[in-house]
N, C-alpha and C positions, 0 to 999 in steps of 0.2 A: 753120439760119435764115439763115445767109448766102447758101448755096445757092437757098433760096426767094425772097430779096429779089432776087438777081440775077435768076433766072427772071421774078418780076413786073416788075422794070426792063424786060426786053429784050422781053416780051410787051405791056406796057403804053406802055412808052416816055416814063413820066411822071416828073417832078422829084420828087415824093414819095418814090418807090420808090428814087430814087439816094440822096437823103437819108438814107432808112433803110439802104440799103446800107453808105453810108460809115460810118454811126454803129456798126453791127455790125462793120465792119472795124478801128475805131480804139479802141472801148470796151475791148477786152481790154489794148491798150497804155496806156490811160490807168488803166486799175485797177490795173496793176503799177506804172506810174509812181507814182500815189497811195499804194499800200501801201509803196512804198520809202521815200517821202517819211514817211510816218506811222512807219515803222520806226526814223527818226533819234532817239536819246536814250532809245529804251525800255530797261527794264531789269525784272529778276525778282528778287523777295527772298522768304525764306520764313521761317515763325517757328511753334514749338509750346511748349505748356506744358512747362516743365523736367523734372516727375516726374509719373507716373500709376502705377496700378494694372494688373497684367494681368487680362485679360478688358475693361478699359474701351473705350470708343471715344473717340479722342484726335482732337481738331480741328486740323488742320494749315492754316495760313493761307499761301495765296500773294498776295504783292503785286505788281501790275503796275504800274509808272508809266512816263510818257511826258512829252515835253516839248510836243507839239502835241496839237489836237484834232481832227485829221484822222481820216475814217472808217477804222476797223482791222478788218481780218478775224479770223477764229479764230486763237487762239493755243495751240499745243500745246506742252506740258511734258512732258519726259520725266524722272520722278522716281526714285531709286533710295534703298530704303530697307534700310539694311544693319545688320543685330545684330551686335553686336560680340563678344559672349558666345559666341554659336554659329556666327561666322565665315559668316553667311547672310547672303544679300541679294536682291531682287526687284525688279523695274522694273516700273513703271506708268505708263502714257500719259493724262494729263488735258487733256481741252479745255475752255479758256476762252472765253468770249464777250465781248469788252470792249464798254463803251458809250463814250461822249463824252467821260467823266469823263479827268482826268490820273492819276489814282491811284484802284485797283480792288482790292479784297480778295476773293479767292476762298477757300472752304471746302473741304477734302478731308477724309471721315472715315476715320482710320485706325484698324483693329481692333488692339490691344494683345495678340496672342495668346501672346508669349513673353517671359519677363523678359530683362533686360539692358539694355544702353546701345544705343540706336537712333539712328543719323545718318539725315538726311535730305538729299539732295543733288538737286541739279537741274543737271547738267552741259549740257544742250541745250535749247533753245528753237527752236519752228518757227512763223513766222507766215505765213498763206495770204491773198491778197487778197480782195477782197468777192466776186468770182466762182468763188474757187477753182482758178483756174486756173496759179497759179505759188505757189512756196514758198521763202520765205526761211529759212535754216537759222543760228542764232547760238549760239557757245559762252557761258554763262554759268558764273559761280561763287557759285551760292546755296547755303548750308549751314546746317544747324541739328541739334539732337539733343535728346532725350528719354530719360530714365531709368526704365524699367519696372521697379517694385518687383514681389516676387511677391505673392501674397493674402494678405492679413493673418489670422492664425489666432489665437485665444484660447484657448490651449492651458494646461491644468492638468497639472504634474508632480507626482507621488506618488514620494516617496523612500521605499524600502524600508530603505535605510539611508543615513544622509547621508554623503556623500563625504568622505573622511579629508582633514583639512587639515593643513598644518605648523604647529600652533599655537604650537610653542616654537622656530620658527626664530630666526634673528640678523637677518632683514631684516624692517623693518615700514614700512607707507606712513606718511609725516609728513602727507599732505594730507586724508585721511578717516580715519575709526573703522571698525572693525570687530567682530569677533565672539570675538576670541582673551582670554579670560578670564584669562590667565597675565600679562598686559600690561595696566595700568590707564593709561591715557593721560590722563585727566581726570576732572573730577567737574562736574556741572551739575544744574540743578533739574528735576524731573520733569516730563516731557510727556506727556499721553494718550497712549496707545498704545505708549509703551516697554514693555519686557519686564519683569516682576515680578524675574525673578533677576538683573537689574542694579541693583536698589534697594539701596544702602547703608544698611540698617537701622540699625546703631548710629549712625551720623552723623546720619541721619536724626531719630532720637530725640534727640540732642541740639541739633539746630538746629530742632525741631519743626517741620519740612517734608521733603517726600520728597526725597530726593538721590540720583541715580543714577551709575553708574561709567559713564564711556567706555573701551572696550576697544581695544586695538591690532589692526591689520588686517596680517595678514601679507602680504609682498608678492610671495611665491612663488605660483604658483597650480599646482594639480595635477589639474585637471577640463579634459578636452578632449572638444571636439566636431569629430570628425574627419569631414569629408564629401568625396564623390567625385563629380565631373561629368566623363562620358566620353559620346563620341559613338559609339564602338563598342568593343565588348568580344569580342576574337576574330573570329569571323564574325558575329556578333550586332550589330545595329545599336541603338543606344539612342535611343527616341524622345524628341523634345523635351520632351514631357510628363513623363517621368521625372526628367528634370534640374531642370524647374519645380519639381517635388515636393520634391526634394532642398534646392534653395534655399528654399522657403517653410518646410520643416520645421526647418532650420538656423536661419533667423532666429526663429521662434517658440520654439523650445527655448530657445535663448541669452537671449532676453527674458524667459520664464519661470524660468530659473534666476537671471537678475539679480534679479527679483522675489524671490526666495527667499535673497536677499543671499549668493549663491553665484559669486564671481568665478571665471573660468572662461578658457579659450583657446578659441579658434575656428581651426582649421587645415586644411590640404589639402597634397598632395603632387602638384606639379605640374612635369612633365618632371625627376623623381627629385629635387626639390628642396623639403624641408618648408617652407610657409610658414605662419605662424602670427600670430594678432593677439590680445592680452590683451582681455578684457572685463569691464571693472569699473565701468561708470558708461554714462549713456544716451547719452554723446558716442562712447565708443569702440564702443558697441552700434551706433551710426549708421555710425561709420568701419568697423566689420567688415560691415556690409551692402553699405557703397560696394564694399568689396573683393570681395566675393561675386559682385556685378553686373558689374564690370568687369574680372575674370581670365578669360579665356578657356577653353571646356570643351577638354578634352585630345581629339584626335582618335581616337587609339587607345592604351589603356593597360590592362594588367591589374591587377587588384587584389592580385595576388600581388606583383608588382614594387612596386606603391604600397606596400605594408606591408613590404616589404623594405627600401625607401629609408627609411621611418621610424623602422624597428628599427634599421637601419644606425646612424643618426645618434644612438644611444642617447636617442632622445627618449622611449621607452618606459619609460625609468627615471624621467622627471620626473613622471609622471602616476599617479594611483593609480585614476581612473575614466575611461573613455573610452567616448563615445557615437558609435558608428559608423554614418553616414548613406550608404548606396549604393544605385544604380540596378542594381548586378549584383553579385550577394551569392555568394561562393565560401566553402564550409565550412571548406576547411583553412586560407585565410587567416583568418578569424575565429577558429580556434582557436590559430593561431599569435599573434595579437594577445591571445586571452584568457589566455595565458600570463603576459603582462606587466603586466595590469591587470584589474580589475573592468570587463567589457564588456557594452555593451547594443548589439545591431546592429539598426536601423533599414532594413528592406528594402523598397524601391519596386517593387510588382509590379503586375500589371495583372489586373483582373478579380475581384479576391478584397476581402472585407472585412477591416476591421483586426482582427489577433488576434495573441495573444502566444502562444510556444510555447518552453518552457525546452529549451535544448540542452546539450550537453557543456560546462560551464564558462562559459557567457554565456547571455544572453536574446535571442530573437530575435522582432522585432515586423515583421508584415508590415502594408505600408499601400497601399491601391489608390491608383494614379497620377492616376484621373480624379475619383474622389470623395472625396480626403484633405480637402478645404476645407470638407466637410459631415460628415465622418464621425468625423475625428479631433479629439477635445475634451479628451483626457487622457490620457497617458501615465505607466506606473508603470517606474521606473527605479531 
């Protein structure tokens, strides 16, 4: 355009062509100066809902604030989405087209494809002038995070044999009631839904109303959900869908056991250290779920090493029932674990429907990693 205007001025020797030539020469400089002035006091912030479910579309809000109303060109932000659970991150570049407002909000849709704590950072922003001829790069410190919960499964558990409890132990919980009939902690009026076995018939006859006994609650638990999360087993890479299924089933089984009034532990061996959380209420169940989502998956760990670390600490002697959930099943490892306690192994597999198969000394349940949310409704333990 500059060359054309210069040629027209030389050929016509007219003032209009000279004015056009001057405008074409100075407009880019004016555009850059205008952009530099509009950039003063500009800032980026981001926010997102605190929790969501895996598979949902989550709205990430980017807010652009500035001090002036000068025309502003396109704003490019480089956002980083980091999943702490799996140690993975991906970067996206988002183009924002501001208007004359001093505060603007833009929405980016994020697909929550994996469980875990997802941190969202915007380390860098770029602004271009109205003609797109220059680029201004600025460091920013915008950060937010969301916690992606596993899909919720309504799971019904059928117990072939109720796990043993230490009914006659010396330790009892003083804050809540339990099922230990050998320790009567109190009496109260009957409430619809109370077990008929808890009714004190002799006293009810004297009081002319139904009186129930409140039993003690042993504070030592011996049912364990042992789960395993790894990225690689030997030379085999474990897909994220397998670990997502492990988390979902661990949470669902724990909630189902709690609904059956079975206090239990949920544990995992991480870097040869056995980490366990007791679950006996809705609050402790929520704390257990937070631990699931915030503890990173192991880079590479064999099931044999994990079980060896578990048994070496004599943890196997503390439990009479173990539910072992793993994305990588090793038969020898399961047999070793079954020697210590009653064992049910839930193996996350690919392309298989849910099926039960008895094995030597334990029960093996295979669950498909892709369809577990639609196919798993009940488990027999």
